[in-house]
C-alpha positions in Angstrom: -66.8 55.5 3.8 -63.5 57.4 4.1 -61.8 57.6 0.7 -58.4 58.1 2.3 -55.8 55.5 2.6 -52.6 56.2 4.4 -49.9 57.7 2.2 -46.6 56.3 3.3 -43.6 58.6 3.8 -43.6 62.3 4.0 -44.4 64.8 1.3 -41.7 65.2 -1.4 -39.4 68.2 -1.2 -40.3 71.0 -3.6 -37.1 72.0 -5.1 -36.3 74.5 -7.9 -36.5 71.9 -10.6 -39.8 70.7 -9.4 -41.2 74.2 -9.1 -40.0 75.0 -12.7 -41.6 71.8 -14.0 -44.9 72.6 -12.3 -44.7 76.1 -13.8 -44.1 74.6 -17.2 -47.1 72.3 -16.7 -49.4 75.1 -15.7 -48.4 77.1 -18.8 -49.0 74.0 -21.0 -52.4 73.6 -19.4 -53.3 77.3 -19.8 -52.4 76.9 -23.5 -54.8 73.9 -23.8 -51.9 71.4 -24.1 -53.3 69.1 -21.5 -51.4 66.0 -22.6 -48.1 67.9 -22.3 -49.1 69.2 -18.9 -50.0 65.7 -17.7 -46.8 64.2 -19.0 -44.7 66.8 -17.1 -46.7 66.4 -13.9 -46.7 62.6 -14.1 -42.9 62.7 -14.3 -42.8 65.0 -11.2 -45.3 62.7 -9.5 -43.1 59.7 -10.0 -40.4 61.3 -8.0 -42.8 62.8 -5.4 -45.7 60.4 -5.1 -46.7 61.5 -1.6 -46.6 65.3 -2.3 -50.2 66.6 -2.1 -49.4 69.7 -4.1 -48.3 67.6 -7.1 -51.3 65.3 -6.8 -53.5 68.4 -6.7 -51.9 69.8 -9.9 -52.3 66.5 -11.7 -56.0 66.3 -10.5 -56.7 69.7 -11.8 -55.2 69.0 -15.2 -57.0 65.7 -15.5 -60.4 67.3 -14.6 -59.9 70.2 -17.0 -58.8 67.7 -19.8 -62.1 65.8 -19.3 -60.8 62.8 -17.4 -62.6 63.0 -14.1 -61.9 59.4 -13.1 -58.1 60.0 -13.3 -58.6 63.4 -11.6 -60.4 61.7 -8.7 -57.5 59.4 -8.0 -55.0 62.3 -7.7 -57.4 64.7 -5.9 -58.2 62.0 -3.4 -54.5 61.6 -2.6 -54.2 65.3 -2.1 -57.4 65.5 0.0 -56.2 62.7 2.3 -53.0 64.6 3.1 -54.9 67.9 3.7 -58.7 67.6 4.1 -59.2 71.2 5.1 -57.4 72.7 2.0 -60.1 74.7 0.2 -58.6 74.3 -3.2 -58.3 70.6 -2.9 -61.8 70.3 -1.6 -63.2 72.5 -4.4 -61.5 70.5 -7.1 -62.6 67.2 -5.5 -66.2 68.3 -5.1 -66.3 69.5 -8.7 -64.9 66.2 -9.9 -67.4 64.2 -7.9 -70.1 66.5 -9.5 -68.7 65.8 -13.0 -68.9 62.1 -12.2 -72.5 62.4 -11.0 -71.5 61.3 -7.5 -73.3 64.0 -5.5 -73.6 62.0 -2.3 -69.8 61.6 -2.2 -69.4 65.3 -2.9 -71.6 66.1 0.1 -69.7 63.7 2.3 -66.4 65.3 1.4 -67.8 68.7 2.2 -69.1 67.6 5.6 -65.8 65.8 6.4 -63.8 68.8 5.4 -65.8 71.2 7.5 -65.3 68.9 10.4 -61.5 69.1 9.7 -61.6 72.9 9.8 -62.3 73.9 6.3 -63.4 77.6 6.1 -66.5 78.1 4.0 -65.4 81.5 2.6 -62.2 80.0 1.3 -64.1 77.1 -0.3 -66.5 79.5 -1.9 -63.7 81.5 -3.4 -62.1 78.4 -5.0 -65.4 77.0 -6.2 -66.2 80.2 -8.0 -62.7 80.2 -9.6 -62.7 76.5 -10.5 -66.2 76.2 -11.9 
């Protein structure tokens, strides 16, 4: 079963304010302040709900914070927009692994390879994200 549902509209525009907020969220996450990072990213997401980069950032923070179910929601959105993006696929596969959903993780890998995912790129992100 394909986890992707159409995302209406085009990706949000990444402006200077959005970039600054994402930077602030990354710093908060790096400092272990996951709630603060998620709060910032959720606000950005409200204004750019179809932007896969923001969905990816939210998914990463949710996974690191120990909320793989929420991470899955955002990472799936990002994946549907760009199924050959190695970083998105790595985070999604790790999230499925965290949830014990190994079949789904395998299906994502196969689907992504069929969409042009490069194995070397995926390996690099998996080693960084794990």
